[in-house]
N, C-alpha and C positions, 0 to 999 in steps of 0.2 A: 504494500500499500504505500501511496505518495501523499504526504501531508506537507502543505507549504503555505506560508502566510505571506502577505504583501510586506509586512514589516521586516521578514527574513530576507526579502529580495532587495530592499532599499540599500543603495550604495554598494551593489554587488554587479557583476557582469549581466545578471538578468534585467537589470534596471538600464533600459536603452532610450537615449534620447535622440530625437531626429536631427539630422544634420543641419536643417534650417530652424530648428528650435520651434517647430510647430506642435509637437507631441513628445510624450514619454510613454514607453510601453514597459510593463511589468510581466516579464515573461515567465509564467507559471508553470507551464509544461513546455519541454523542448524535445527536439529529435532524440536526444540521449536519455530521455526518460522512457523511451520504448512504447508509447501509447498510439503511434501512428498518426498523431496529429499534434498540433501545439495549441496552447491556450494562453491567451495574454489578456490583461486589464490594460486598456489603453486610454490615456487622457489626451483629447485633441483640445489645445489651448484655444481660449475665447479669441474670435476676430481673426482667425487664420484660415488659409486656403492651401491645399496640398493636391498637387496632381498625382494620380496614382494610376498604375496598370499592372496588375500581377499576372504577367504573362506565364510565370513558372508555378504559380500557386492558385489553389481555390480559397476563398476566404468567406466566412459567414460572420457577421457582426450584430450584435444586439446592444442597443442603446439603453443604458439605465439612468442616465443623468444628463441634463443640458439639451439644447437644441441646435440643429443645423441643417444642412442638406447636402445632397449628392446631385451633381449634374453630369450626366453622361456626355463625354465629348462627342462621339460619332452623331448623336441626333439631337443634343441640347436639351433633353428632357430633365426636369428637375424634380427630385423627390425629397419631401420633408423627412426629417429625421428627429425623433423626440423619444422620450422614454417609453419602452414598450415596443419600439420599432426593430424589426429584424431585416437586414438585407444580405443577400448572398450574391457574390461576383462570381456566377456560374458560368460565365461567358468570357472571363478575362477582361471585364468591361474597363475601358480607359475612362477615368472619370476625376472630377473635382470633389474633394470633401471639404466642407466648410463648417466650421463652428460659429455660432452667433455670439451673442453678448457674454456668455459664460462658458466655461469649460464643458466639453461633452465626455462623459465617461462610458467607455464602450468595452464590451467583452468579445474578444476577436478569437476565431478558430481558423487555423491554417492547415491545408493539406496539399502536398507534402508538409510535414512540420518544420517549423523554423528551427535553426541550430542555435541561435543565441543573439548575437550581435548585429543581425541585419538591420540596415537602414536602406532608403530608397536609392536606387541608382538614378542617373540622368534620365532614363526613360520610365522612371516611376515604379520599377519592379524591385524585387528582391532577388539576389542571387540564389540560384538553387543550389543547396549544399547537401 
């Protein structure tokens, strides 16, 4: 059994800050944990926009706090994100993720699992490791 708390992760290699300071991700489960997926609590900082395209991963996200939106780049559709909203990037959708006036707290699941220190590459993806 794996038991892990956010307090244990703070100030370790499992606490990953975005290269542009738009978010921080607490990596609760990683590839080395052997679950077949990774699990993170991610805070998207208020009044930020991040371009993302996970070409190497599938991601499901559940919002538990704050409000924002996703805009898909290919068709410019905008989807509101608020507590209780789940979205799944099942088509490797290129998108903008925006947080509004306060931080958004998200629970994120990746398949294949993240290894730990991933941050977005110039094309918005994570390297497959």
